[in-house]
C-alpha positions, 0 to 999 in steps of 0.5 A: 357942152351940155349944161349940168344943173347943180347936183350932188357934186361928187356923184356928178363928177363920177358920172362925167368920168364914167360916161366919158370913159365909155364913149371914149372906148367904143372902138376896138374890142376891149370894152363891152358897154355894160348897158348891153349886159342888162337883164330884162327878162324875168324867168324866176316867176311872174311879175306881180307889180311894176312900180310906175309912180313914186316920189323923188328927193334930190340931195346936194353934197360937196367934195370934202365929205368922208368916203368912209363915213358919208352923211345920209340924212334920208336913210337916217330919217327912215331908220330912226322913225319907222312912222315917217312917210314921204308925201308929194310936195312935203319938205324934207329939209332946207338946203344951204341956199335956203331952198326947201328940199321937197319930195316930187312926183315921178312916173316911169317912161316907156321902158318902165323905168324912172329916168331923167337928170332930176334923178341924179343924186336923188332918192326914190320912194315907192310903196306897195299895198299888199292884201296879205303877207307873202314872199316875193322877189324885189327886182330893181336896178340902177340903185346903190342901196335900198331900205325895204320896210326899214332893213338895208339891202344891196342895190344894182348901181351898175344897172346890170339887172342882177338884183333879186331880193327875196322879201316877205311883204307885210299885209298893208303898206310896204315902203321901199326907199332907193338911193339912185346909183351911177346913172339917173334911172331906176327900175323896180318890180315885184315878182311872185317866185315860181318855186321856193328854191330855184336856179337863176341864170342871172350872172353865172361864172363859167369857164371855157371847156378845153378841147384837148384834155379831160379836166375838172372845172368850176362854175358858179350859179345863183340859188334863190331861197324864197322860203322862210326856212333854212335850205340844208343838204341841197346839192347840184348835180352837173352832167356833161356827156357821160360825166356826172358830178355832185356838189354839196351846197352850203346851208342857205339862210331864209330869204336869201340869194347866194352864188354857189360853186359847183364842179363838173368834168369834161373829156376831150372834145372834137375840135369842130364843136364850138359849144357843149351843153351842161345839165344842172339839176338842183336836188333837195336833201331827199334827192328829189330834183326841184329845179334844173337848167341847161347851160351852153358852154363855149369850147376853146383850145387851150392854145387859143384865147380862153378863160379859166376858173378857180376857187378863191381863198378869200370866200370860197367863191368861183372867179375867172381869168382870161388867157392869151396863151403863147403860140410857142410850146417851150417851157419856162416862158414869160408870164404877163399879168394884164389888169383891165380898166373900169367896165371892161371884162377880163375876157375882152382885156385878154382878147385885145392882145395878139398871142405872143411867142415867148410868154402867156398873158393872163387877165384877172377880173378885179372881182368885177368889171368895176370891182375895187380899182385893183385895191383891197379885194381886187389886189387879192384877186390879182395875186390869186390869179398870178399864183394860179397861172404860175402853177399852170404855166410854170414860167421863168420866175425872172420873167414876170411882167405887169401891165394894164389900161386906165383903171388897170393903168392905176392897178399897174402903178399900184401893184407895181409899187406894192409888190416890186420884186414880183415883176421885172418890168411894169407898163401902165397905159393911160393910168393914174398912180393914186386913186384918191388923188385922181378922184379928188382931181375932178373936184379940184378942177372946179375950184380953179374955174372962173365964174363964167366957166362955172355958169357954162356948166350950170354950177353956182359959185356958192356951190364951189364956195362950199367945196372950198370949206375944208373940214378940220383935219382932227387927230382922230380923222388923221388916224382914220385916213392913215388906215389908207396909207397902203393905197397911197401909191406915190408914198411908195414910188421908190419901189419902182427902182426894182423894176423897169417902167414903160409909161404909155399914154395918149397925147389927147387923153381927156379921161385920164388927163395926159398931164398925170402921165407927164407928172409921173415922167417928171417924178421918175426922172428925179430918181429912176434910171430905167424908164421909158415914156411915150405919148401916142400922137393924137391918141385919146383914152382908147385908140384901138388895141394898140392902146394896150398891145403896144409892141415896144412895151413887150420889147421893153419887157423882153430886155428885163428880168427880176434879179436873183437874190444873189445878184442884189447889191442894193435894195430899197423897199417901202410899205404902208402895212406888212399885212398888205406887203412885207417882203422884197427879195430876202428882207421882210418887215414884220412889224411897224413902230407906228401902225400904217405909217410908211415903213422902209429899209435900205439895204447895201452889200458894198463894204459889208452889209448895211441896212437903214430903216424907218418906222420898223420894229421887227425885221427878218433877213435871210442871208442864205441866198447870198454867195459870200460868208457874212458874219455881221450886219449893221442896222441903223449903226448897230453892228450885230453878229449873224449867221449867213445860213438861215433867217435872222430876226432883229428887234428894235429895243429902246432905239437899238437893234438886237437879234431876237427869235422868230416872232410869235404868230399871236402878234401882228405880222404879215399874216394878219396885221389889222385894219378892219377891212382885212377881216373880210378874207381867208374863207370868211364866214358871217355869224349873226346873233339869235339870242337877243330880242326879236328886234335885235335878232331881226336886225343883225340877221338883215345886217349880215345879209346886207353885207353878204349881198354887197360882197356878192354884188361888188366882189362876185362873192359867196360868203357863208352866213350862219347862226351863232348857235351853229358856229363851232371852233372845229367846224370853222377852224382857221377861217376868218369870222365876222360877228354881228351882235354883242356879248348879250345876244350873239352866242359865238361871242363867248366862244371867240371874244371872251378875251377881247380887249373890247367888250360890248353888251347891251347899254355898255362898251368896255374899252380896256378900263374905259366904260361907256354907257347907253344904247347909242354906240356902234362899233367896228373892230378886228382882233385875232382868233386866239385858237388860230395862227392865221385867222381874224375876227371882225366885229359889227356890234352895238349897245342897243337899237340906236347903235344898231341902226347907226351901224347899218352902212357897210362902206368898209366893203368899198374901195378907197375907204379907210378903216383902222383896227377900231372905230367907235361912233354914236347914233349921229353917224348918218347925220353928222358923218365922220364928226360922229366918230368918237374913237379910232385907232390901232392895237399894238403889235401884241394886239393890246390897247395899252401898246396901241395908238388911239385917238378920241373925239 
């Protein structure tokens, strides 16, 4: 095995996993290695400058660091000290072994990229001296995030070549600090844009055009606004044959790139045609064409493999999914949801399956080939595709099934446990059940190695000793971790009782070790009476299309159906949050006693209706689907009179259950239950401050832009971003809102947050009756929109310049991170990590502080 030098351990282990994943799968057609997708050509203007020299600084980290609040001393230095400059051989800091961490000179290779193992877990420092102020496009790849003249911007850590960041260069020195991403290579260059507003064909989302029928379609293309002005009333004109469609583009902020949706219409097409040409014209508000683009679309039969697009309710973006349609034209067939692995396109996922004669197979995207490991917005994407496909194919509702491979095997374990009544059976292939446990497993392997084994891998024993140091798990840290309970799949494992389970795993899988599948076989064997386990002889992680398209899986599926409510005699259900999953069959958990701890019910119809609960405050039971006449229900020993027609609500009051009315939508419930990350959905709009000082306005604009860039890159997203003065309750009714700023500088605060239990202004945080002074405080929190029964407000705020810069990071847009309703921290967050979090917790079910659950540090 090749020697690996000591480096940032977590990132190294992730890299080892990713590379072994890719190389393990280079047979079959499911995987398209993402390196082949990288865009190298520049069509948006002329290359002004290629960065050929720079400085690099290697950092070293350890496995126990918080993923929600990781330390970042390099960015911290550049954020707090605008005058700091890296120089060759200068010492940045001293590592734990007493060695100086120094900036070292680097230069590009023949491909104009900085590369080499020394860049693993490193930062790259670049500078450019401009003779004048001017707008350019910063195009870089291979980095996870960048600071450009002190402002954060999303990177291109999967090395796709998608990144285009319009920036205004200062006259004189301009500083670029890049954090190296998944692979030890960085490319960076400056482009003079060909025009102020233009299309870029990097990263389009397009459907396949179907031969058989006239139909409206959705696509998405990125627009580059390389001007310092808002772009208003622009439109995209789409022409396909004799059909012309016009789509209005939402107003674009200055110096931004957005992936905007458009629609077009196609008539039936001759079966001999493989492609059609779509003409896109970009019109300004005067109707003048300012750019145009010809796009080739694939033509497919709706009876063969193809991909579909739809408008997401999360952010109004265009997403796609791929289909392997049934070869039968019978009605009410089965529907198979197949979720892909890391780096796999949904098209390749569906193409790995032969068409079936009894059901349609659909493969969602997880919002990206890597996406969110089928959690967070990946979970929502899977649900949206299931809903769209159900509308189109109208399947037999009792014959819906779930399967997936690798990361999609995890998605199968996770979605199957989270939504157990949606699937008659699940089939995880080469999957791991718990994301965090799987990720930590690589670090734990090192802890058990002998000194000789560590030496062979180039890892010192002192590094491992540091890894063994466990940080104190304080009550505050526990409450932050608790926000991730809905993702802890094994805490919900008894939900698998509602589905048949077929576990497929390669006998010699070294990417997702076979031992993980065997552990699940052992766990299922202790309580489940309907599961099958099969290890494919000599199978590695990927051993051909039958790694997923395994006939015994579909034979297993065919024999199982979702029970009708009337046939359910016993039912168990577990959830980490009603906002993620609340219902199974005819019983819904509306509210919890302890937020984001596991809640559950156990239902039985034998000798009367009996329900036992754990951590449930409000329960809904709809007895109308049941055939018998039921007049009473026993809940935790309390006998309650009920009607067998319609829904009955039960509330826990002083440890006793009583009947109650339907809960108010102003309270917490399945429609909005909190957790800060939950605010980033429901056609969310970002509203940034313009009423502060120039420094405040500039920062909050760039922070909102950074989040919009990140949501685009990680989630194939399209978030509308507006000024606070352009917000109105009517125009943005029932939409989630993210506020950037505080009461003093964001005009929308008084419109949306005047009754918020948390108030933030310059130099002060008011948390109920507590007041904190100073300009060092940063805060994330979420509250309901008082003018809406469904919408939520997320707030990214600070009390001053120091707090603003402390709040730069957006790890709340990363899967596997945990954020409760409220998190308060100070300006030490980048240097001290989670230890700088001063308060965190959850509001009560009535969204008050008084009935909430909070911890202070």
